[in-house]
Every structure is written in structure tokens, then in C-alpha cells.
C-alpha positions in Angstrom: 42.2 -48.6 -39.3 39.9 -45.6 -39.2 40.2 -42.3 -37.3 37.4 -41.6 -34.8 35.7 -38.3 -34.3 35.1 -37.5 -30.6 32.8 -35.2 -28.8 34.5 -32.2 -27.0 34.5 -34.2 -23.8 35.6 -37.8 -24.1 36.3 -40.6 -21.6 38.9 -43.4 -21.6 40.5 -45.8 -19.1 44.0 -45.5 -20.6 45.3 -42.7 -22.7 48.6 -43.3 -24.5 50.5 -40.2 -25.7 52.7 -41.3 -28.6 52.0 -43.8 -31.5 55.5 -44.8 -32.2 56.6 -48.5 -31.9 56.4 -48.4 -28.0 53.0 -46.7 -27.9 51.4 -48.8 -30.6 52.8 -52.0 -29.0 51.4 -50.8 -25.6 47.9 -50.4 -27.0 48.0 -53.8 -28.8 49.4 -55.6 -25.7 46.5 -54.1 -23.6 43.9 -55.4 -26.0 45.7 -58.7 -26.2 45.5 -59.0 -22.4 41.8 -58.2 -22.2 41.4 -54.4 -22.0 38.5 -53.2 -24.1 39.9 -51.4 -27.2 37.3 -48.6 -27.1 38.5 -47.7 -23.6 42.0 -46.9 -24.9 42.9 -43.6 -26.6 46.1 -43.3 -28.7 47.3 -39.7 -29.3 50.1 -38.7 -31.8 51.2 -35.5 -33.5 51.9 -37.3 -36.8 49.7 -39.1 -39.3 50.2 -42.8 -39.9 51.6 -41.9 -43.4 54.2 -39.5 -41.9 55.3 -42.2 -39.5 55.6 -44.7 -42.3 58.1 -42.5 -44.2 60.6 -42.4 -41.3 63.8 -44.0 -42.6 65.6 -44.5 -39.3 67.1 -47.9 -38.6 66.1 -49.7 -35.4 67.9 -52.5 -33.6 65.5 -55.1 -32.1 66.7 -57.7 -29.6 65.4 -61.3 -29.8 63.4 -60.5 -26.6 61.7 -57.7 -28.5 60.9 -60.1 -31.3 59.0 -62.2 -28.7 57.0 -59.2 -27.6 56.1 -58.4 -31.2 55.2 -62.0 -31.9 52.8 -62.0 -29.0 50.7 -59.2 -30.6 51.0 -60.5 -34.2 53.4 -57.8 -35.4 56.1 -60.3 -36.5 57.6 -61.1 -38.9 58.5 -57.7 -40.4 61.1 -57.0 -43.1 64.3 -57.1 -41.1 67.9 -58.4 -41.3 68.9 -61.0 -38.7 72.0 -60.5 -36.5 73.7 -63.9 -36.0 76.9 -62.5 -34.4 78.0 -59.4 -32.6 81.7 -58.5 -32.8 82.8 -56.1 -30.1 86.3 -54.6 -30.2 88.5 -51.7 -29.1 90.4 -49.8 -31.8 94.2 -50.3 -31.8 94.1 -52.2 -28.5 93.9 -55.9 -27.3 90.5 -57.1 -26.4 87.4 -58.2 -28.3 84.5 -60.5 -27.8 82.3 -62.4 -30.3 78.7 -63.2 -29.3 77.1 -65.9 -31.5 73.5 -67.1 -31.7 74.6 -70.8 -31.5 75.7 -70.3 -28.0 72.1 -69.5 -27.0 70.4 -71.9 -29.4 68.4 -69.0 -31.0 67.7 -68.3 -34.6 69.1 -64.7 -34.2 70.5 -62.5 -31.5 68.5 -59.6 -32.9 67.3 -57.8 -36.0 67.7 -54.6 -37.8 64.6 -52.9 -39.4 63.4 -49.5 -40.3 61.2 -47.3 -38.1 58.6 -46.9 -40.9 58.5 -50.7 -41.5 57.8 -51.5 -37.9 55.2 -48.7 -37.4 53.4 -49.9 -40.6 53.2 -53.5 -39.2 52.0 -52.3 -35.8 49.4 -49.8 -37.1 47.8 -52.6 -39.2 47.2 -54.9 -36.2 43.6 -56.0 -35.9 43.9 -55.5 -32.2 44.1 -51.8 -32.7 40.9 -51.6 -34.9 38.7 -50.4 -32.0 41.2 -48.1 -30.3 40.2 -44.4 -30.2 42.8 -42.7 -32.5 43.5 -39.0 -32.1 46.0 -37.9 -34.8 47.5 -35.7 -35.9 47.0 -33.8 -32.7 49.3 -32.7 -29.8 48.7 -32.6 -26.0 49.0 -29.0 -25.1 48.4 -29.4 -21.4 47.6 -32.1 -18.8 46.1 -31.8 -15.4 46.1 -34.6 -12.9 42.9 -34.7 -10.8 41.8 -37.0 -8.0 39.8 -39.3 -10.4 41.4 -38.7 -13.8 44.0 -37.0 -15.9 42.5 -34.2 -18.0 44.3 -33.6 -21.4 43.8 -30.5 -23.4 44.4 -31.2 -27.1 45.8 -28.8 -29.7 42.6 -29.0 -31.7 40.5 -27.8 -28.8 39.2 -31.1 -27.6 39.5 -32.3 -24.0 40.1 -36.0 -23.1 39.6 -37.3 -19.6 41.3 -40.6 -18.8 41.8 -42.7 -15.7 45.5 -43.0 -16.5 48.0 -41.4 -18.8 50.9 -43.3 -20.4 53.6 -41.0 -21.8 55.2 -42.8 -24.8 55.7 -40.0 -27.2 59.5 -40.5 -27.6 60.8 -37.7 -25.5 60.3 -36.4 -21.9 56.9 -35.0 -21.4 56.5 -31.9 -19.3 58.9 -30.3 -16.8 61.8 -32.1 -15.3 62.0 -32.7 -11.6 64.7 -33.5 -9.0 64.3 -37.2 -9.7 65.5 -36.9 -13.3 68.9 -38.2 -14.2 70.3 -36.0 -16.9 73.8 -36.1 -18.6 75.2 -34.4 -21.6 78.0 -36.6 -23.0 79.3 -33.8 -25.3 79.1 -36.3 -28.2 77.3 -36.3 -31.5 75.9 -39.4 -33.2 76.3 -39.5 -37.0 74.0 -41.9 -38.8 74.0 -43.1 -42.4 73.9 -46.2 -44.5 77.1 -47.5 -45.9 78.2 -50.3 -48.2 81.5 -52.3 -48.1 83.4 -54.4 -50.5 83.7 -57.5 -48.2 80.6 -57.7 -46.0 80.2 -60.4 -43.3 76.6 -61.6 -43.6 74.5 -61.2 -40.4 77.4 -59.9 -38.3 77.0 -56.6 -36.3 80.0 -54.7 -35.1 80.5 -52.5 -32.1 83.9 -50.8 -32.4 85.1 -48.6 -29.5 87.2 -45.7 -30.7 89.0 -43.0 -28.8 86.0 -40.7 -29.1 83.1 -43.2 -28.7 81.5 -46.3 -30.1 81.1 -46.9 -33.8 78.3 -49.4 -34.7 77.7 -51.1 -38.0 74.5 -53.1 -38.1 73.7 -55.4 -41.1 70.8 -54.1 -43.1 70.4 -55.9 -46.4 69.6 -53.7 -49.3 69.1 -56.7 -51.6 72.8 -57.0 -52.3 73.9 -58.2 -48.9 76.3 -55.3 -48.4 74.5 -52.6 -46.6 75.1 -51.4 -43.1 73.4 -49.0 -40.8 76.1 -46.8 -39.3 76.0 -45.0 -35.9 79.2 -43.2 -35.2 79.6 -41.4 -31.9 82.2 -38.6 -31.8 82.9 -35.3 -30.1 81.2 -32.2 -31.5 84.2 -30.7 -33.2 85.0 -34.0 -34.9 81.4 -34.4 -36.0 81.4 -31.0 -37.7 84.5 -32.0 -39.6 83.1 -35.4 -40.6 79.8 -33.9 -41.8 81.6 -31.3 -43.9 83.5 -34.0 -45.9 82.5 -35.2 -49.3 81.5 -38.9 -49.6 84.9 -40.2 -50.5 86.7 -38.4 -47.7 84.0 -39.5 -45.2 84.4 -43.1 -46.2 88.2 -42.8 -45.9 87.7 -41.5 -42.3 85.3 -44.3 -41.5 87.8 -46.9 -42.8 90.6 -45.3 -40.6 88.3 -45.5 -37.5 86.9 -49.0 -38.2 89.7 -50.9 -39.8 89.7 -53.4 -42.6 87.4 -56.1 -41.4 84.8 -55.3 -44.1 87.2 -54.5 -46.9 86.7 -51.0 -48.4 83.8 -48.8 -47.7 82.4 -48.0 -51.1 79.2 -45.9 -50.7 77.4 -43.8 -48.2 74.0 -42.3 -48.0 73.4 -38.7 -46.8 74.5 -38.3 -43.2 72.5 -37.0 -40.3 73.5 -36.1 -36.8 72.0 -35.7 -33.3 73.3 -34.8 -29.8 73.8 -37.7 -27.3 72.9 -37.7 -23.7 71.1 -39.5 -20.9 67.7 -38.3 -19.7 66.0 -40.7 -17.3 62.8 -39.9 -15.4 61.6 -43.3 -14.1 59.2 -42.0 -11.3 55.4 -42.3 -11.7 52.5 -40.4 -10.1 49.2 -41.9 -9.1 47.7 -41.5 -12.6 50.7 -40.7 -15.0 53.6 -42.9 -16.0 56.3 -42.7 -18.7 57.6 -45.6 -20.8 60.2 -46.0 -23.5 62.1 -42.8 -24.5 59.6 -40.7 -22.5 61.0 -42.4 -19.4 64.7 -42.9 -20.4 66.5 -41.5 -23.5 69.8 -43.5 -23.6 73.1 -43.2 -25.4 72.9 -45.5 -28.5 75.8 -47.7 -27.4 74.5 -51.3 -27.5 71.2 -50.2 -29.1 69.1 -50.7 -26.0 66.6 -47.8 -26.1 63.7 -49.3 -28.1 64.2 -52.7 -26.5 64.0 -51.3 -23.0 60.9 -49.4 -24.0 59.1 -52.5 -25.4 59.9 -54.3 -22.1 58.3 -51.3 -20.3 55.2 -51.7 -22.4 55.0 -55.5 -21.8 55.1 -55.2 -18.0 52.8 -52.2 -17.8 50.2 -53.9 -20.0 50.2 -57.0 -17.9 49.7 -54.9 -14.7 47.0 -52.7 -16.2 45.1 -55.7 -17.5 44.5 -56.6 -13.9 43.9 -53.1 -12.4 43.8 -49.5 -13.5 43.9 -48.3 -9.9 46.3 -45.6 -8.9 48.6 -48.1 -7.1 49.2 -50.0 -10.3 51.6 -47.3 -11.7 53.6 -47.4 -8.4 53.8 -51.2 -8.7 55.0 -50.8 -12.3 57.8 -48.4 -11.3 59.0 -50.9 -8.7 58.8 -53.9 -11.1 60.9 -52.0 -13.7 63.5 -50.6 -11.4 66.1 -53.4 -11.7 66.0 -53.7 -15.5 66.0 -50.0 -16.1 68.7 -49.3 -13.6 71.0 -52.0 -15.0 70.5 -51.1 -18.6 70.9 -47.3 -17.9 74.0 -48.0 -15.8 75.7 -50.2 -18.5 75.1 -47.7 -21.3 76.0 -44.7 -19.2 79.3 -46.1 -18.0 80.4 -47.1 -21.5 79.4 -43.7 -22.8 81.2 -41.7 -20.1 84.4 -43.6 -20.5 84.8 -42.0 -23.9 82.9 -38.7 -23.3 85.0 -37.6 -20.3 88.4 -39.3 -20.8 91.2 -38.0 -23.1 92.0 -40.1 -26.1 93.9 -43.2 -25.1 93.3 -42.8 -21.4 93.8 -45.7 -19.0 90.0 -46.1 -18.5 89.6 -46.7 -22.3 92.4 -49.2 -22.3 90.9 -51.1 -19.3 87.6 -51.3 -21.3 89.5 -53.0 -24.1 91.0 -55.5 -21.6 87.6 -56.2 -20.1 86.3 -57.1 -23.6 89.0 -59.7 -23.8 88.1 -61.1 -20.4 84.4 -61.3 -21.4 85.3 -63.3 -24.4 87.4 -65.8 -22.3 85.0 -66.0 -19.3 81.9 -67.7 -20.8 79.5 -67.0 -17.9 80.3 -63.3 -18.1 79.7 -63.3 -21.9 76.4 -65.1 -21.4 75.2 -62.7 -18.6 76.0 -59.7 -20.8 74.2 -61.2 -23.8 71.2 -62.3 -21.8 70.7 -58.7 -20.5 71.1 -57.2 -24.0 68.7 -59.7 -25.6 66.0 -60.2 -22.9 66.6 -57.8 -20.0 64.1 -58.4 -17.2 60.4 -58.3 -17.7 
């Protein structure tokens, strides 16, 4: 896929700011549904090679696999999730969601960011898309007939519509934004255990937040991607530990379901919060993390973003008129609201309640009820796997 050199003043029907998994999928979906590739501009601050080197792990739902299949970006190197075990540390209550109940080959998949971006960037559908990278959008001005983008290299791009998909909120916040600081830190790493359970993912609720272990095969079948959510003071303590002490702390928090934890990679951390800005103007709309940055509990961020891209591409294939973006916001309201609410409630139970609080105990009891009441388990799993699109 080649880079294109543009004149100082360029034209496009749809400009996409952000060439991560959501932005790339958006461009490919538009072409798949009939939008001319040369009328799409894709802007990103990183080169393709920089994006390929990103080692982060991503959780893909089965519904996201369907979207990637539609544009020819599946299969990719990924570990299938056949079961999801959800539990509450030191309390009654757990649920086990299994693929057989839904007659699916997998509930979801775990892959790496760089792996997915590489597959998407190689799609033939993107061959004619105008690529502007590495370059940043330094300013945007919405006019009656277009959005005018000032690029960091001095170029100007005029587009009928702007899709913000750059992986973070773009521009100033407004009074329609929903923001929340959970006062939690997410610690991420890759760990190995002595008794792995093939293709089983774990979501373990501790007194300070969820601890997720996602199967990510390293060739030995014993590698897990770890996301451990704790309060800032605890995060500082955990990050200061040597590997052996960190693995011992992980075993204390998780329990013995996977035997001993035997190895860890370097650890990284990031603050956790909710930042949702779902509104759209006549010519600008946000999707994915640009529209809603979620707590990682249940791993719904990327999946919600791909559903955004799928719906928006379908609507824009019919019309690029200003009303289309307002129709998109209305069409996505139910799925976004439900997903944001579910993740927000679970995050706040641990972020705002003292250790062992009644609200935390009630969550454990609810997990037990979900396991017993089959319709409730199916509804939860259907939302996590497919959402609404």
C-alpha cells in the first residue's frame, strides 16, 4: 500500500482521523459497501511500521470477528476463547460462559494490536485510499459545506465529513461529555502459569477491581495477557516489586486455578476512567475510543468501536449528507448506552466502595444468579459478543 502525495489543497468525501484498528476497518467497510476509495482520506500520526510494533493485547468478540471477516481481515494470528470464567475473590458466586451454549466456534479471540493492524493495512480494499501519515491534525474548522483540516506538515484537507477515530477524544470537551475518574490504575503484562486451562479466559473481581487473564498462546500453551485493576497506591507498590514478588502477589489475588505463576514480562500501567462523548455535529462524528474510552472490565472498548464503524459505514454508503451523522448517533445510542452503563457500574462498585463492602458482596451473589438463570447468562453473553449493530 503506497503513500500518496497531495497538493496543498485536497478534497475528500470522508476523512478518517486515526488509522488504528477502528479507523482502518472503517475505511475498508466504506470501500466494501461502495464508497470510492479515492474519496476517502485516512490520517494518522504514526507510520505503518510504528503501528506494527505495538505489542498490546486486544480482546475481540465473536461479533468483531464477523466484521473483520466481512472486509477480508480474518483470520489473523489469535488465541480463541472457548470459555469465560467470572468470579468474585473470597466470596460465593461465579458464572461460566461456554461456546457450546451458543453453538459458536469461539466466544472471542485474543490477538496483538500490531498483528491486527498489519492485517488491516494489507487489505486490497485500502489500496486506493488517500493515506496521510505520519501527520497530525493541528486544527479543524467546520464550515457549511465541509470540514477544513489543517495538517501538521502545512497541508490543508477539505472533506465533506470528518470521522474521528484516533483513539482518544479529539478537541475540547463539552457539556454532553460523560467523564469519570475511577481512581484506579490498570497494570498490564504477560504471565505464564504451571497449570494453564486451554482457551479459558478469567475475569476475577477483587476488592480493588477486576483482574483479567486472557489466554494468549506463546507456542507453549501457557501464556496469558494480564489486566489487573487496582487503586493507585497499590499499583505503585506492585510496580516496584521484583518479578518473584509480583507473581506471588498475583497468586494471592487470583487464587490457585492456574497453578503457580512462573514468569512475567515487563509491566506497564495506565490510569482508568470513562470518557464518553457520543454526540455528533452536522459534519463531524466520533467512533471507537474517540467517542467512548471505557474501563477495561469485560474488554468491550475495541468491540464497541468496530460496531460503531460497521453502522456508520452502512449509513455513509447511502448518503454523506449532514443528516446522516445525526441518524448514526441515534442508531448507536442503545448499544453504546448499555455497554457504557454495564462497564461503568462494575468499575464504580470497586472504585468507590471500601474493601469488602456490601455492594461488592452483592455483585458476587449476582454472578451466582447469572450462572443459575440461563436466560440472564445468555443475555449478558449476547451483549458482550454481538452488542447491537
